[in-house]
MIROPA-501580 format. One record per residue (C-alpha): residue number from 1; x, y, z. Coordinates in Angstrom, 1 decimal. Layout:
<pts>
{fivo = NUM; x = X; y = Y; z = Z};
...
</pts>
This chain:
<pts>
{fivo = 1; x = 45.8; y = 139.6; z = -94.2};
{fivo = 2; x = 45.3; y = 137.9; z = -90.8};
{fivo = 3; x = 42.4; y = 140.3; z = -90.0};
{fivo = 4; x = 40.7; y = 139.6; z = -93.3};
{fivo = 5; x = 41.1; y = 135.9; z = -92.8};
{fivo = 6; x = 39.6; y = 136.2; z = -89.3};
{fivo = 7; x = 36.6; y = 138.1; z = -90.6};
{fivo = 8; x = 36.0; y = 135.6; z = -93.4};
{fivo = 9; x = 36.1; y = 132.7; z = -91.0};
{fivo = 10; x = 33.7; y = 134.4; z = -88.6};
{fivo = 11; x = 31.3; y = 135.2; z = -91.5};
{fivo = 12; x = 31.5; y = 131.6; z = -92.7};
{fivo = 13; x = 30.9; y = 130.2; z = -89.2};
{fivo = 14; x = 27.8; y = 132.4; z = -88.9};
{fivo = 15; x = 26.4; y = 131.1; z = -92.2};
{fivo = 16; x = 27.2; y = 127.5; z = -91.0};
{fivo = 17; x = 25.3; y = 128.1; z = -87.7};
{fivo = 18; x = 22.4; y = 129.7; z = -89.6};
{fivo = 19; x = 22.2; y = 126.7; z = -91.9};
{fivo = 20; x = 22.2; y = 124.3; z = -89.0};
{fivo = 21; x = 19.5; y = 126.3; z = -87.3};
{fivo = 22; x = 17.1; y = 126.1; z = -90.2};
{fivo = 23; x = 17.2; y = 122.3; z = -90.0};
{fivo = 24; x = 15.9; y = 122.1; z = -86.5};
{fivo = 25; x = 12.4; y = 122.3; z = -85.2};
{fivo = 26; x = 11.2; y = 125.0; z = -82.9};
{fivo = 27; x = 11.9; y = 123.0; z = -79.7};
{fivo = 28; x = 14.9; y = 121.0; z = -80.9};
{fivo = 29; x = 18.0; y = 121.2; z = -78.8};
{fivo = 30; x = 21.1; y = 122.6; z = -80.7};
{fivo = 31; x = 24.6; y = 121.2; z = -80.5};
{fivo = 32; x = 24.0; y = 117.8; z = -82.0};
{fivo = 33; x = 27.4; y = 117.6; z = -83.5};
{fivo = 34; x = 30.3; y = 116.6; z = -81.2};
{fivo = 35; x = 33.3; y = 118.8; z = -80.6};
{fivo = 36; x = 35.4; y = 116.3; z = -82.5};
{fivo = 37; x = 33.1; y = 116.2; z = -85.6};
{fivo = 38; x = 32.9; y = 119.9; z = -85.7};
{fivo = 39; x = 36.7; y = 119.9; z = -86.0};
{fivo = 40; x = 37.6; y = 123.6; z = -85.5};
{fivo = 41; x = 35.3; y = 125.1; z = -88.2};
{fivo = 42; x = 35.7; y = 128.5; z = -86.6};
{fivo = 43; x = 39.5; y = 128.5; z = -86.5};
{fivo = 44; x = 42.1; y = 128.4; z = -83.9};
{fivo = 45; x = 42.0; y = 132.2; z = -83.3};
{fivo = 46; x = 38.4; y = 131.9; z = -82.2};
{fivo = 47; x = 38.9; y = 129.1; z = -79.7};
{fivo = 48; x = 37.7; y = 129.8; z = -76.2};
{fivo = 49; x = 39.5; y = 128.4; z = -73.2};
{fivo = 50; x = 37.4; y = 127.6; z = -70.1};
{fivo = 51; x = 38.5; y = 127.1; z = -66.5};
{fivo = 52; x = 36.0; y = 125.3; z = -64.1};
{fivo = 53; x = 35.9; y = 126.5; z = -60.5};
{fivo = 54; x = 33.8; y = 124.3; z = -58.1};
{fivo = 55; x = 33.6; y = 120.7; z = -59.1};
{fivo = 56; x = 30.7; y = 119.4; z = -57.0};
{fivo = 57; x = 27.3; y = 118.1; z = -58.0};
{fivo = 58; x = 26.8; y = 120.6; z = -60.8};
{fivo = 59; x = 30.0; y = 119.7; z = -62.5};
{fivo = 60; x = 28.9; y = 116.6; z = -64.5};
{fivo = 61; x = 26.0; y = 118.5; z = -66.1};
{fivo = 62; x = 28.1; y = 121.5; z = -66.9};
{fivo = 63; x = 31.0; y = 119.4; z = -68.2};
{fivo = 64; x = 28.9; y = 117.3; z = -70.5};
{fivo = 65; x = 27.3; y = 120.4; z = -71.9};
{fivo = 66; x = 30.7; y = 122.2; z = -72.4};
{fivo = 67; x = 32.0; y = 119.1; z = -74.2};
{fivo = 68; x = 29.3; y = 119.6; z = -76.9};
{fivo = 69; x = 30.4; y = 123.2; z = -77.6};
{fivo = 70; x = 32.5; y = 123.9; z = -80.7};
{fivo = 71; x = 36.0; y = 125.3; z = -80.5};
{fivo = 72; x = 36.0; y = 125.3; z = -76.7};
{fivo = 73; x = 38.8; y = 124.0; z = -74.6};
{fivo = 74; x = 38.8; y = 123.2; z = -70.9};
{fivo = 75; x = 42.3; y = 123.9; z = -69.7};
{fivo = 76; x = 41.8; y = 124.0; z = -65.9};
{fivo = 77; x = 39.8; y = 122.4; z = -63.2};
{fivo = 78; x = 39.8; y = 124.1; z = -59.8};
{fivo = 79; x = 38.5; y = 122.9; z = -56.5};
{fivo = 80; x = 39.5; y = 123.0; z = -52.8};
{fivo = 81; x = 38.9; y = 119.2; z = -52.5};
{fivo = 82; x = 41.5; y = 117.0; z = -54.1};
{fivo = 83; x = 39.2; y = 114.1; z = -54.9};
{fivo = 84; x = 36.9; y = 116.4; z = -56.9};
{fivo = 85; x = 39.8; y = 117.4; z = -59.1};
{fivo = 86; x = 40.6; y = 113.8; z = -59.8};
{fivo = 87; x = 36.9; y = 113.0; z = -60.5};
{fivo = 88; x = 36.6; y = 116.0; z = -62.9};
{fivo = 89; x = 39.6; y = 115.1; z = -65.0};
{fivo = 90; x = 38.5; y = 111.5; z = -65.1};
{fivo = 91; x = 35.1; y = 112.5; z = -66.5};
{fivo = 92; x = 36.6; y = 115.0; z = -68.9};
{fivo = 93; x = 38.9; y = 112.3; z = -70.3};
{fivo = 94; x = 36.0; y = 109.9; z = -70.8};
{fivo = 95; x = 34.0; y = 112.6; z = -72.6};
{fivo = 96; x = 36.8; y = 114.0; z = -74.8};
{fivo = 97; x = 39.9; y = 111.9; z = -74.5};
{fivo = 98; x = 41.7; y = 115.0; z = -73.1};
{fivo = 99; x = 42.9; y = 116.1; z = -69.8};
{fivo = 100; x = 43.1; y = 119.6; z = -68.1};
{fivo = 101; x = 45.4; y = 121.1; z = -65.5};
{fivo = 102; x = 44.4; y = 120.7; z = -61.9};
{fivo = 103; x = 44.7; y = 123.7; z = -59.6};
{fivo = 104; x = 43.5; y = 124.2; z = -56.0};
{fivo = 105; x = 43.7; y = 128.0; z = -55.9};
{fivo = 106; x = 41.6; y = 130.0; z = -58.4};
{fivo = 107; x = 43.8; y = 133.0; z = -57.9};
{fivo = 108; x = 46.6; y = 131.3; z = -59.8};
{fivo = 109; x = 44.2; y = 130.7; z = -62.7};
{fivo = 110; x = 43.2; y = 134.3; z = -62.8};
{fivo = 111; x = 46.8; y = 135.1; z = -63.6};
{fivo = 112; x = 46.8; y = 132.9; z = -66.7};
{fivo = 113; x = 46.2; y = 135.0; z = -69.8};
{fivo = 114; x = 45.3; y = 131.8; z = -71.8};
{fivo = 115; x = 42.0; y = 131.5; z = -69.9};
{fivo = 116; x = 39.2; y = 133.4; z = -71.5};
{fivo = 117; x = 36.3; y = 132.4; z = -69.3};
{fivo = 118; x = 35.6; y = 130.9; z = -65.8};
{fivo = 119; x = 32.7; y = 128.6; z = -65.2};
{fivo = 120; x = 31.9; y = 129.1; z = -61.5};
{fivo = 121; x = 29.9; y = 126.5; z = -59.6};
{fivo = 122; x = 31.2; y = 127.0; z = -56.1};
{fivo = 123; x = 29.2; y = 127.4; z = -52.9};
{fivo = 124; x = 27.2; y = 130.6; z = -52.8};
{fivo = 125; x = 29.5; y = 132.6; z = -50.7};
{fivo = 126; x = 32.3; y = 132.4; z = -53.3};
{fivo = 127; x = 30.2; y = 133.6; z = -56.3};
{fivo = 128; x = 30.5; y = 137.3; z = -56.2};
{fivo = 129; x = 34.0; y = 137.4; z = -54.9};
{fivo = 130; x = 35.2; y = 134.9; z = -57.6};
{fivo = 131; x = 33.3; y = 136.7; z = -60.4};
{fivo = 132; x = 34.6; y = 140.1; z = -59.4};
{fivo = 133; x = 38.2; y = 138.8; z = -59.3};
{fivo = 134; x = 37.7; y = 137.1; z = -62.6};
{fivo = 135; x = 36.5; y = 140.3; z = -64.2};
{fivo = 136; x = 39.4; y = 142.2; z = -62.8};
{fivo = 137; x = 41.6; y = 139.6; z = -64.5};
{fivo = 138; x = 39.9; y = 140.2; z = -67.8};
{fivo = 139; x = 37.9; y = 137.0; z = -67.9};
{fivo = 140; x = 34.3; y = 136.4; z = -68.9};
{fivo = 141; x = 32.2; y = 134.6; z = -66.3};
{fivo = 142; x = 29.5; y = 132.0; z = -66.4};
{fivo = 143; x = 28.1; y = 132.2; z = -62.9};
{fivo = 144; x = 25.9; y = 129.5; z = -61.4};
{fivo = 145; x = 23.0; y = 130.7; z = -59.4};
{fivo = 146; x = 22.7; y = 132.3; z = -57.0};
{fivo = 147; x = 24.9; y = 135.0; z = -58.5};
{fivo = 148; x = 25.3; y = 136.6; z = -55.1};
{fivo = 149; x = 25.2; y = 135.8; z = -51.4};
{fivo = 150; x = 23.4; y = 139.0; z = -50.5};
{fivo = 151; x = 22.1; y = 142.3; z = -51.9};
{fivo = 152; x = 25.3; y = 144.2; z = -51.5};
{fivo = 153; x = 27.2; y = 141.6; z = -53.6};
{fivo = 154; x = 24.7; y = 142.0; z = -56.4};
{fivo = 155; x = 25.6; y = 145.6; z = -56.7};
{fivo = 156; x = 29.3; y = 144.8; z = -56.6};
{fivo = 157; x = 29.2; y = 142.3; z = -59.4};
{fivo = 158; x = 27.1; y = 144.6; z = -61.7};
{fivo = 159; x = 29.6; y = 147.4; z = -60.9};
{fivo = 160; x = 32.5; y = 145.3; z = -61.9};
{fivo = 161; x = 30.9; y = 143.9; z = -65.0};
{fivo = 162; x = 30.1; y = 147.4; z = -66.3};
{fivo = 163; x = 33.6; y = 148.7; z = -65.4};
{fivo = 164; x = 35.6; y = 145.9; z = -66.9};
{fivo = 165; x = 33.2; y = 145.3; z = -69.8};
{fivo = 166; x = 33.4; y = 141.5; z = -69.8};
{fivo = 167; x = 30.4; y = 139.2; z = -70.0};
{fivo = 168; x = 28.7; y = 137.6; z = -67.0};
{fivo = 169; x = 25.9; y = 135.2; z = -67.6};
{fivo = 170; x = 24.0; y = 133.7; z = -64.6};
{fivo = 171; x = 23.3; y = 130.0; z = -64.8};
{fivo = 172; x = 19.5; y = 130.1; z = -64.7};
{fivo = 173; x = 19.5; y = 127.9; z = -67.7};
{fivo = 174; x = 15.7; y = 127.9; z = -68.3};
{fivo = 175; x = 16.2; y = 131.3; z = -69.9};
{fivo = 176; x = 17.7; y = 129.3; z = -72.8};
{fivo = 177; x = 14.8; y = 126.8; z = -73.0};
{fivo = 178; x = 13.1; y = 127.0; z = -76.4};
{fivo = 179; x = 9.7; y = 126.0; z = -75.2};
{fivo = 180; x = 9.9; y = 128.5; z = -72.3};
{fivo = 181; x = 11.0; y = 131.3; z = -74.5};
{fivo = 182; x = 8.2; y = 130.5; z = -76.9};
{fivo = 183; x = 5.4; y = 130.5; z = -74.3};
{fivo = 184; x = 6.7; y = 133.6; z = -72.5};
{fivo = 185; x = 6.6; y = 135.5; z = -75.8};
{fivo = 186; x = 3.0; y = 134.3; z = -76.2};
{fivo = 187; x = 2.1; y = 135.5; z = -72.7};
{fivo = 188; x = 3.6; y = 138.9; z = -73.6};
{fivo = 189; x = 1.4; y = 138.9; z = -76.7};
{fivo = 190; x = -1.7; y = 138.3; z = -74.6};
{fivo = 191; x = -2.5; y = 134.7; z = -75.0};
{fivo = 192; x = -4.1; y = 134.6; z = -71.5};
{fivo = 193; x = -5.0; y = 138.2; z = -71.4};
{fivo = 194; x = -3.6; y = 140.6; z = -68.8};
{fivo = 195; x = -1.3; y = 138.7; z = -66.5};
{fivo = 196; x = -1.5; y = 139.7; z = -62.8};
{fivo = 197; x = 0.0; y = 136.9; z = -60.7};
{fivo = 198; x = 2.4; y = 134.0; z = -60.8};
{fivo = 199; x = 2.8; y = 131.1; z = -58.3};
{fivo = 200; x = 6.1; y = 129.4; z = -58.2};
{fivo = 201; x = 6.8; y = 126.1; z = -56.4};
{fivo = 202; x = 9.4; y = 123.5; z = -55.6};
{fivo = 203; x = 8.8; y = 120.2; z = -53.8};
{fivo = 204; x = 11.6; y = 117.8; z = -52.7};
{fivo = 205; x = 12.1; y = 115.0; z = -50.2};
{fivo = 206; x = 15.5; y = 116.0; z = -48.7};
{fivo = 207; x = 16.2; y = 113.9; z = -45.7};
{fivo = 208; x = 18.1; y = 114.3; z = -42.5};
{fivo = 209; x = 21.4; y = 116.2; z = -42.4};
{fivo = 210; x = 24.2; y = 115.6; z = -39.8};
{fivo = 211; x = 24.3; y = 117.6; z = -36.7};
{fivo = 212; x = 27.4; y = 119.8; z = -36.8};
{fivo = 213; x = 30.3; y = 118.8; z = -34.6};
{fivo = 214; x = 33.8; y = 120.2; z = -34.7};
{fivo = 215; x = 36.1; y = 117.8; z = -36.6};
{fivo = 216; x = 39.4; y = 117.7; z = -38.4};
{fivo = 217; x = 38.7; y = 118.7; z = -42.1};
{fivo = 218; x = 38.5; y = 115.6; z = -44.3};
{fivo = 219; x = 41.7; y = 114.5; z = -46.2};
{fivo = 220; x = 42.3; y = 116.5; z = -49.3};
{fivo = 221; x = 40.2; y = 119.5; z = -48.3};
{fivo = 222; x = 41.7; y = 123.0; z = -48.1};
{fivo = 223; x = 39.3; y = 124.3; z = -45.4};
{fivo = 224; x = 40.8; y = 127.8; z = -45.4};
{fivo = 225; x = 40.3; y = 128.2; z = -49.2};
{fivo = 226; x = 36.8; y = 126.7; z = -48.9};
{fivo = 227; x = 35.8; y = 129.5; z = -46.5};
{fivo = 228; x = 37.2; y = 132.1; z = -48.8};
{fivo = 229; x = 35.5; y = 135.4; z = -48.1};
{fivo = 230; x = 33.6; y = 134.1; z = -45.1};
{fivo = 231; x = 34.9; y = 134.7; z = -41.5};
{fivo = 232; x = 37.1; y = 131.9; z = -40.3};
{fivo = 233; x = 35.8; y = 129.2; z = -38.0};
{fivo = 234; x = 36.5; y = 125.6; z = -37.1};
{fivo = 235; x = 35.5; y = 122.9; z = -39.5};
{fivo = 236; x = 32.3; y = 121.1; z = -38.6};
{fivo = 237; x = 31.1; y = 117.7; z = -40.0};
{fivo = 238; x = 29.8; y = 117.5; z = -42.7};
{fivo = 239; x = 29.9; y = 121.1; z = -44.0};
{fivo = 240; x = 31.9; y = 120.9; z = -47.2};
{fivo = 241; x = 29.7; y = 118.3; z = -49.0};
{fivo = 242; x = 26.5; y = 120.2; z = -49.9};
{fivo = 243; x = 25.3; y = 120.6; z = -46.3};
{fivo = 244; x = 26.9; y = 124.1; z = -46.3};
{fivo = 245; x = 23.5; y = 125.0; z = -47.8};
{fivo = 246; x = 21.6; y = 124.3; z = -44.7};
{fivo = 247; x = 24.1; y = 125.2; z = -41.9};
{fivo = 248; x = 23.4; y = 128.9; z = -41.0};
{fivo = 249; x = 24.3; y = 131.6; z = -43.4};
{fivo = 250; x = 28.1; y = 131.6; z = -43.7};
{fivo = 251; x = 28.1; y = 129.9; z = -47.0};
{fivo = 252; x = 24.6; y = 129.2; z = -48.3};
{fivo = 253; x = 21.3; y = 131.1; z = -49.1};
{fivo = 254; x = 18.8; y = 128.4; z = -48.2};
{fivo = 255; x = 16.4; y = 126.7; z = -50.6};
{fivo = 256; x = 15.4; y = 130.1; z = -51.9};
{fivo = 257; x = 18.9; y = 130.7; z = -53.2};
{fivo = 258; x = 19.2; y = 127.1; z = -54.3};
{fivo = 259; x = 15.9; y = 126.7; z = -56.3};
{fivo = 260; x = 13.6; y = 129.7; z = -55.9};
{fivo = 261; x = 16.1; y = 131.7; z = -58.1};
{fivo = 262; x = 15.0; y = 129.6; z = -61.1};
{fivo = 263; x = 11.3; y = 129.8; z = -60.7};
{fivo = 264; x = 11.1; y = 133.4; z = -59.5};
{fivo = 265; x = 13.1; y = 134.4; z = -62.6};
{fivo = 266; x = 10.5; y = 132.7; z = -64.9};
{fivo = 267; x = 7.7; y = 134.4; z = -63.0};
{fivo = 268; x = 9.3; y = 137.8; z = -63.2};
{fivo = 269; x = 10.0; y = 137.3; z = -66.9};
{fivo = 270; x = 6.4; y = 136.3; z = -67.7};
{fivo = 271; x = 4.9; y = 139.2; z = -65.7};
{fivo = 272; x = 7.4; y = 141.8; z = -67.1};
{fivo = 273; x = 8.2; y = 143.2; z = -63.7};
{fivo = 274; x = 11.4; y = 144.3; z = -62.0};
{fivo = 275; x = 11.8; y = 145.0; z = -58.3};
{fivo = 276; x = 8.8; y = 144.5; z = -56.0};
{fivo = 277; x = 7.6; y = 147.2; z = -53.6};
{fivo = 278; x = 6.8; y = 144.8; z = -50.7};
{fivo = 279; x = 7.8; y = 141.4; z = -49.5};
{fivo = 280; x = 6.3; y = 139.2; z = -46.7};
{fivo = 281; x = 7.3; y = 135.7; z = -45.7};
{fivo = 282; x = 6.2; y = 132.8; z = -43.6};
{fivo = 283; x = 8.9; y = 130.2; z = -43.1};
{fivo = 284; x = 9.7; y = 127.5; z = -40.6};
{fivo = 285; x = 11.7; y = 124.3; z = -40.1};
{fivo = 286; x = 9.0; y = 121.7; z = -40.0};
{fivo = 287; x = 10.9; y = 118.4; z = -40.5};
{fivo = 288; x = 13.4; y = 116.4; z = -38.5};
{fivo = 289; x = 13.5; y = 119.0; z = -35.8};
{fivo = 290; x = 16.5; y = 117.4; z = -34.1};
{fivo = 291; x = 18.8; y = 117.3; z = -37.1};
{fivo = 292; x = 21.5; y = 119.7; z = -38.2};
{fivo = 293; x = 19.4; y = 121.8; z = -40.6};
{fivo = 294; x = 19.5; y = 125.3; z = -39.0};
{fivo = 295; x = 17.1; y = 127.3; z = -41.3};
{fivo = 296; x = 13.6; y = 127.0; z = -42.8};
{fivo = 297; x = 12.7; y = 123.9; z = -44.8};
{fivo = 298; x = 9.3; y = 125.4; z = -45.7};
{fivo = 299; x = 8.8; y = 128.9; z = -47.1};
{fivo = 300; x = 5.9; y = 130.8; z = -48.4};
{fivo = 301; x = 6.8; y = 134.3; z = -49.8};
{fivo = 302; x = 4.7; y = 136.9; z = -51.4};
{fivo = 303; x = 6.0; y = 139.8; z = -53.5};
{fivo = 304; x = 3.9; y = 142.8; z = -54.5};
{fivo = 305; x = 4.8; y = 144.8; z = -57.6};
{fivo = 306; x = 3.6; y = 148.0; z = -59.2};
{fivo = 307; x = 0.6; y = 147.9; z = -61.4};
{fivo = 308; x = -1.2; y = 145.4; z = -59.2};
{fivo = 309; x = 1.0; y = 142.4; z = -60.0};
{fivo = 310; x = 2.2; y = 139.7; z = -57.5};
{fivo = 311; x = 4.4; y = 136.6; z = -57.3};
{fivo = 312; x = 4.2; y = 133.8; z = -54.8};
{fivo = 313; x = 6.9; y = 131.4; z = -53.9};
{fivo = 314; x = 6.1; y = 128.0; z = -52.2};
{fivo = 315; x = 9.2; y = 126.1; z = -51.4};
{fivo = 316; x = 9.0; y = 122.7; z = -49.6};
{fivo = 317; x = 12.4; y = 121.2; z = -49.2};
{fivo = 318; x = 11.4; y = 118.1; z = -47.3};
{fivo = 319; x = 7.8; y = 117.3; z = -48.3};
{fivo = 320; x = 7.7; y = 115.7; z = -51.8};
{fivo = 321; x = 3.9; y = 115.9; z = -52.3};
{fivo = 322; x = 3.6; y = 117.1; z = -55.9};
{fivo = 323; x = 7.1; y = 116.0; z = -56.9};
{fivo = 324; x = 5.6; y = 113.4; z = -59.3};
{fivo = 325; x = 3.3; y = 116.1; z = -60.7};
{fivo = 326; x = 4.6; y = 118.9; z = -62.9};
{fivo = 327; x = 8.2; y = 117.7; z = -62.3};
{fivo = 328; x = 8.2; y = 118.9; z = -58.7};
{fivo = 329; x = 8.8; y = 122.4; z = -59.7};
{fivo = 330; x = 7.4; y = 125.1; z = -62.0};
{fivo = 331; x = 5.6; y = 128.4; z = -62.4};
{fivo = 332; x = 1.9; y = 129.0; z = -62.9};
{fivo = 333; x = 1.0; y = 132.3; z = -64.6};
{fivo = 334; x = -2.5; y = 133.7; z = -64.1};
{fivo = 335; x = -4.2; y = 136.1; z = -66.6};
{fivo = 336; x = -7.6; y = 137.6; z = -67.2};
{fivo = 337; x = -8.4; y = 134.9; z = -69.8};
{fivo = 338; x = -6.7; y = 131.8; z = -68.4};
{fivo = 339; x = -3.5; y = 130.4; z = -67.0};
{fivo = 340; x = -0.3; y = 128.7; z = -68.0};
{fivo = 341; x = 1.9; y = 126.2; z = -66.2};
{fivo = 342; x = 5.5; y = 126.3; z = -67.3};
{fivo = 343; x = 8.2; y = 123.9; z = -66.1};
{fivo = 344; x = 11.3; y = 122.3; z = -67.6};
{fivo = 345; x = 9.4; y = 119.6; z = -69.4};
{fivo = 346; x = 6.4; y = 121.4; z = -70.9};
{fivo = 347; x = 3.9; y = 124.2; z = -70.8};
{fivo = 348; x = 0.1; y = 123.7; z = -70.4};
{fivo = 349; x = -2.4; y = 126.3; z = -71.3};
{fivo = 350; x = -5.8; y = 126.5; z = -69.4};
{fivo = 351; x = -8.8; y = 128.6; z = -70.2};
{fivo = 352; x = -10.5; y = 130.7; z = -67.5};
{fivo = 353; x = -12.7; y = 127.7; z = -66.4};
{fivo = 354; x = -9.6; y = 125.5; z = -65.8};
{fivo = 355; x = -10.0; y = 123.4; z = -68.9};
{fivo = 356; x = -6.8; y = 122.3; z = -70.5};
{fivo = 357; x = -6.6; y = 123.6; z = -74.1};
{fivo = 358; x = -3.0; y = 122.9; z = -75.0};
{fivo = 359; x = -0.2; y = 120.8; z = -73.7};
{fivo = 360; x = 3.2; y = 121.1; z = -75.4};
{fivo = 361; x = 6.0; y = 118.9; z = -74.4};
{fivo = 362; x = 9.6; y = 120.1; z = -74.7};
{fivo = 363; x = 12.1; y = 118.2; z = -76.8};
{fivo = 364; x = 14.8; y = 119.4; z = -74.4};
{fivo = 365; x = 15.8; y = 117.1; z = -71.6};
{fivo = 366; x = 16.8; y = 118.9; z = -68.4};
{fivo = 367; x = 16.8; y = 117.7; z = -64.8};
{fivo = 368; x = 14.1; y = 119.0; z = -62.6};
{fivo = 369; x = 14.9; y = 118.2; z = -58.9};
{fivo = 370; x = 17.7; y = 115.8; z = -59.0};
{fivo = 371; x = 21.0; y = 117.0; z = -57.5};
{fivo = 372; x = 23.3; y = 118.6; z = -59.9};
{fivo = 373; x = 20.9; y = 118.9; z = -62.8};
{fivo = 374; x = 22.1; y = 119.3; z = -66.3};
{fivo = 375; x = 20.8; y = 118.6; z = -69.8};
{fivo = 376; x = 19.9; y = 120.4; z = -73.1};
{fivo = 377; x = 19.0; y = 123.7; z = -71.4};
{fivo = 378; x = 22.3; y = 123.9; z = -69.8};
{fivo = 379; x = 24.0; y = 123.2; z = -73.1};
{fivo = 380; x = 21.9; y = 125.9; z = -74.8};
{fivo = 381; x = 22.7; y = 128.4; z = -72.0};
{fivo = 382; x = 26.5; y = 127.7; z = -72.3};
{fivo = 383; x = 26.2; y = 127.9; z = -76.1};
{fivo = 384; x = 24.6; y = 131.3; z = -75.7};
{fivo = 385; x = 27.4; y = 132.4; z = -73.4};
{fivo = 386; x = 30.0; y = 131.3; z = -76.0};
{fivo = 387; x = 28.2; y = 132.9; z = -78.8};
{fivo = 388; x = 28.1; y = 136.2; z = -76.9};
{fivo = 389; x = 31.8; y = 136.0; z = -76.4};
{fivo = 390; x = 32.7; y = 135.0; z = -79.9};
{fivo = 391; x = 30.0; y = 136.7; z = -82.0};
{fivo = 392; x = 28.5; y = 139.4; z = -79.8};
{fivo = 393; x = 25.1; y = 137.5; z = -79.4};
{fivo = 394; x = 22.9; y = 138.9; z = -76.7};
{fivo = 395; x = 23.1; y = 137.0; z = -73.4};
{fivo = 396; x = 19.9; y = 135.3; z = -72.3};
{fivo = 397; x = 20.6; y = 136.1; z = -68.7};
{fivo = 398; x = 23.0; y = 139.1; z = -68.4};
{fivo = 399; x = 24.0; y = 139.9; z = -64.9};
{fivo = 400; x = 22.4; y = 143.3; z = -64.7};
{fivo = 401; x = 19.0; y = 141.6; z = -65.2};
{fivo = 402; x = 19.8; y = 138.4; z = -63.3};
{fivo = 403; x = 20.4; y = 140.3; z = -60.1};
{fivo = 404; x = 16.9; y = 141.6; z = -60.1};
{fivo = 405; x = 15.5; y = 138.1; z = -60.0};
{fivo = 406; x = 18.1; y = 137.2; z = -57.5};
{fivo = 407; x = 17.0; y = 140.1; z = -55.3};
{fivo = 408; x = 13.7; y = 138.4; z = -54.6};
{fivo = 409; x = 15.6; y = 135.5; z = -53.0};
{fivo = 410; x = 17.5; y = 137.9; z = -50.8};
{fivo = 411; x = 14.4; y = 139.8; z = -49.9};
{fivo = 412; x = 12.7; y = 136.6; z = -48.8};
{fivo = 413; x = 15.7; y = 135.5; z = -46.8};
{fivo = 414; x = 16.0; y = 138.9; z = -45.2};
{fivo = 415; x = 12.3; y = 138.9; z = -44.3};
{fivo = 416; x = 12.7; y = 135.5; z = -42.7};
{fivo = 417; x = 15.9; y = 136.3; z = -40.8};
{fivo = 418; x = 14.6; y = 139.7; z = -39.6};
{fivo = 419; x = 11.1; y = 138.4; z = -38.9};
{fivo = 420; x = 9.5; y = 141.3; z = -40.7};
{fivo = 421; x = 7.6; y = 142.3; z = -43.9};
{fivo = 422; x = 9.1; y = 145.4; z = -45.5};
{fivo = 423; x = 8.7; y = 147.9; z = -48.3};
{fivo = 424; x = 11.1; y = 148.2; z = -51.2};
{fivo = 425; x = 11.8; y = 151.0; z = -53.6};
{fivo = 426; x = 10.6; y = 149.4; z = -56.9};
{fivo = 427; x = 12.9; y = 151.6; z = -58.9};
{fivo = 428; x = 16.2; y = 151.1; z = -57.0};
{fivo = 429; x = 15.6; y = 147.8; z = -55.2};
{fivo = 430; x = 16.7; y = 149.4; z = -51.9};
{fivo = 431; x = 14.8; y = 149.7; z = -48.6};
{fivo = 432; x = 14.9; y = 152.1; z = -45.7};
{fivo = 433; x = 13.9; y = 149.5; z = -43.2};
{fivo = 434; x = 16.7; y = 149.3; z = -40.6};
{fivo = 435; x = 16.0; y = 145.7; z = -39.6};
{fivo = 436; x = 16.1; y = 144.6; z = -43.2};
{fivo = 437; x = 19.3; y = 146.5; z = -43.9};
{fivo = 438; x = 21.0; y = 144.7; z = -41.1};
{fivo = 439; x = 21.1; y = 141.7; z = -43.5};
{fivo = 440; x = 21.8; y = 143.6; z = -46.7};
{fivo = 441; x = 25.5; y = 142.5; z = -46.6};
{fivo = 442; x = 27.7; y = 140.3; z = -44.4};
{fivo = 443; x = 31.0; y = 140.2; z = -42.6};
{fivo = 444; x = 34.1; y = 139.3; z = -44.6};
{fivo = 445; x = 37.4; y = 137.7; z = -43.7};
{fivo = 446; x = 40.1; y = 140.4; z = -43.6};
{fivo = 447; x = 41.8; y = 140.6; z = -47.0};
{fivo = 448; x = 38.9; y = 139.1; z = -48.9};
{fivo = 449; x = 36.8; y = 142.2; z = -49.2};
{fivo = 450; x = 35.7; y = 143.5; z = -52.6};
{fivo = 451; x = 35.3; y = 147.2; z = -53.2};
{fivo = 452; x = 33.6; y = 149.2; z = -55.9};
{fivo = 453; x = 35.7; y = 150.2; z = -59.0};
</pts>
């Protein structure tokens, strides 16, 4: 009887969702009803319980989006900084009138069988470790980009996902953008002829960052847990608060891992390519030469693919020329009959002479270069994740595909760090280059290693 009721409720919910969908325009954002108004249409047995790990700048956008989902509960917030736990619960209460449990250590949340899925928005070095541990604990994972800190971790997370058979969606939310999906499909149908190249770009005006100096960790920070899988070292000011992205390679993956992940994924999707067979990079630190930023702030990368296709990445972290144009970021796809600019706000089609022939604005509101991001695309992407868990809907960015886009970030960083161009096996994604393989993985703190299953 219970199973029949469950099947009936699921069927009814599918019909309700289908009816809602027919009322929306092609580019309209879903999820207009609030969680309260939806009022448990699907039934208590189909409720999904989230835990959030990592409550930094990405948290407000993710939390606002999750609050729009139907029959979804947030039952935990997890962070190594006490004040971020307080902030998260305060925002959650304002959004929903509810509160969640606070927990410093994600391992304790893994043990809770009431948690169905983990939303991970930690620093990069935690992503694969946290995701693999969550999969081991029978949890689904929504994993913010970059999904891995290095190439070896990409293999590990795919290995764990296939073994434990839970879902992992990477948080490259433009995969769930209606206007992007539409124009990518048109590109595949030949609207600009045979596509052969894509140029991806990001421009921002990041300022100085503090020079590192050894300090006592700030009040409320569990520095040992922050370091997680990374080898232990003394705390340096002001590492924990976003600057971990620019301080060496212990925790971050540079601007490539931070933003190229998004644009390179759109380019690869448009060109219908997988692994490249060659990568070359020119990258330097060109701004505020005396500040604490230890890696490139300007990168030009080129990826060559089979069948005479190529993708370029131009990332300028601290020169905002172009930020007011095309939203400061985007992808230009070139074909034999014309070209198309795609970004989070619109797509523009040009003929071969460069004349604009169509400009379609998106009805979805999503942040372009502001810290933290968030908006309708994030909501769509989380909704797709929930639908995949509940209804078996296909993920828009499943991890086994997402790691291929992520590999381009890692290849670019490897090329920069090893100061080489190198060849790649376009079938396996591997390389025989010794200098490149030196940066294929990283050192791990003893006891924090992840092994294949």
